[in-house]
C-alpha positions, 0 to 999 in steps of 0.5 A: 778230117775232123778236129775239135781244137783250133790251130791256135792251141799248138797242137794236134788235135786229131790224136784225140780220135783215138777213143772210138766208140764201144757202146759203154759210153765212155768214149763219147764222154772222153770225147766231148770233155776233149772239145770243151777243154780245148774250147775253154783253152783256145778262147778267153776261159769261156765256153759256149751254152752249148757245150756246157749243156752238152757236158751237164748232159753227160753228168746226167747220162753218167749217173743214169748208167749207174756210174760212180761220180769219182770215174767222172774226176778220173776221165777229167784228169786223163783227159787233161793228161791226154791234152798235155802230152798231145801238145806243142808246148812240151818242147824245149824253148817254150816253158813260158808258154807251158806254164800258161797252158798249164794253168789255162788247162787245170782251170778249164779241168775244174770248170768242166768238173763242175758242170759235170757234177751238176749234171750227175747229182741233178739226175741223182736228186742229191745236192752236189758238194760245194766244190769238186776241183781236179785233184792238184796233178803232179808235173808230169815226168816222162820222155815225149813219146814217139809214133808209129804212123801208118797209112793204110789202104784196105779195101772193102774192110770196115773200120770198126775191123781196122780198129780191132786189128790195130788196138789188138797189136798197138794197145789201147792208146793206139788211135785210128783216124778216117780221111778221104784219102783213107785210114791212118793209125797212130801207135806209141812206138819207142824205136823205128824197128817196133814201128815196123814190125807193129805195121808188118803184124797189122798188115798180116791180120787185116788180109793180103790186099791191105797196102800199108805205109809206115814211118816213126815219128816223135809226138810233136811231129806226127802230122808231118808223118802223116803226111809223109805215109801219104806220100809213100801211098801215092807213090805205091798206088801210082807205080801199081805196087802190090800189097804189102809194108812200104816205107821211105826206103822203098820210094826213096829215089821218087820221094827225094825228087818231089822235095826238089822243085826244080827237078819236080817241076821238070818230071812233071811237065815231061809226064803230065801230057801222057797222064791227061790221056787216060789210054796213054796213062794206062799203058804207061803204068802197064810198062811200069808195072811190067818193070819194062817188059812190054810183052808182059805190059800188052798181056796186063792190057789184054790188047792187040800188039799192033794197038799197043805198039801204037800207044807205046810210040805216044807216049815215047813222042810225048815224053822223048823217052823210050819206055825200054831203055832202062835208064829212061824207063826209070826217069819216067817211074820218078816222074809219075810218082813225083806227079802222084805225089804233087797231086794228092 
């Protein structure tokens, strides 16, 4: 996923991806502001000529659309607020770093505002005011926000549809992110129960084919939350679960096994020879999907029984487990899930 800020800022800059293009120029401006502010804060208080030119151009474009200059200052202030809330410097034990970060961010805001003003007044032909600092920002008083973190697998649905549904239920602060694995939704949620309810409503509107994993995390653990819901999705996909909303509790055994290195290594070693063979992998997956019912698994694969039994015997030889034994099937199921988590 694309991020604007280097890791040294200590913040999860992917939260900025919540500013989606709507065609009115506002979100584009805020993304440029975010990138410029982080560039100044992360460096030595300087920014590149290219960044300064882009900010200047945003000021020109803003004036060309007939928007008021005051709205530019509000956009800078709101973006700095967004960065402060999303940063890791609001947590306990970071008071000194927080003060330094706050000062650098305020300086960056003033620099960005000046360049926006120059662009704005260059277009209008009027002279810019001598100085246009960002109004002093009072010390924020808030409880650190928490988020419903969701991973979505929605085949065939464009991201704009997902954004519309997600923001329709989660509000304008909802962020929709894209990665090679799929889509993510981050939206403020006060409690875990609220996250699950929100995920259910989003799933209902996205349609019957969607699979969605949800977990609730404090704002400074959002990245960990994304990794967790990715793992849930990996298990759901590997075990052939149907469409629906899934939580950690739905894959708790498999997830716990993956977090224990010795157990994870043993399980993956057991099942890897099967997973490396496409035919045997499909056979085992069908048995797991059929919850051990070999007749149903044979039907799912549309195979003659003699061919199916031959494959099944090979799976049992390689793993040392009987697929028709409930305990062995649970071990194999867990092994397949752990391998999926370790692989993705």
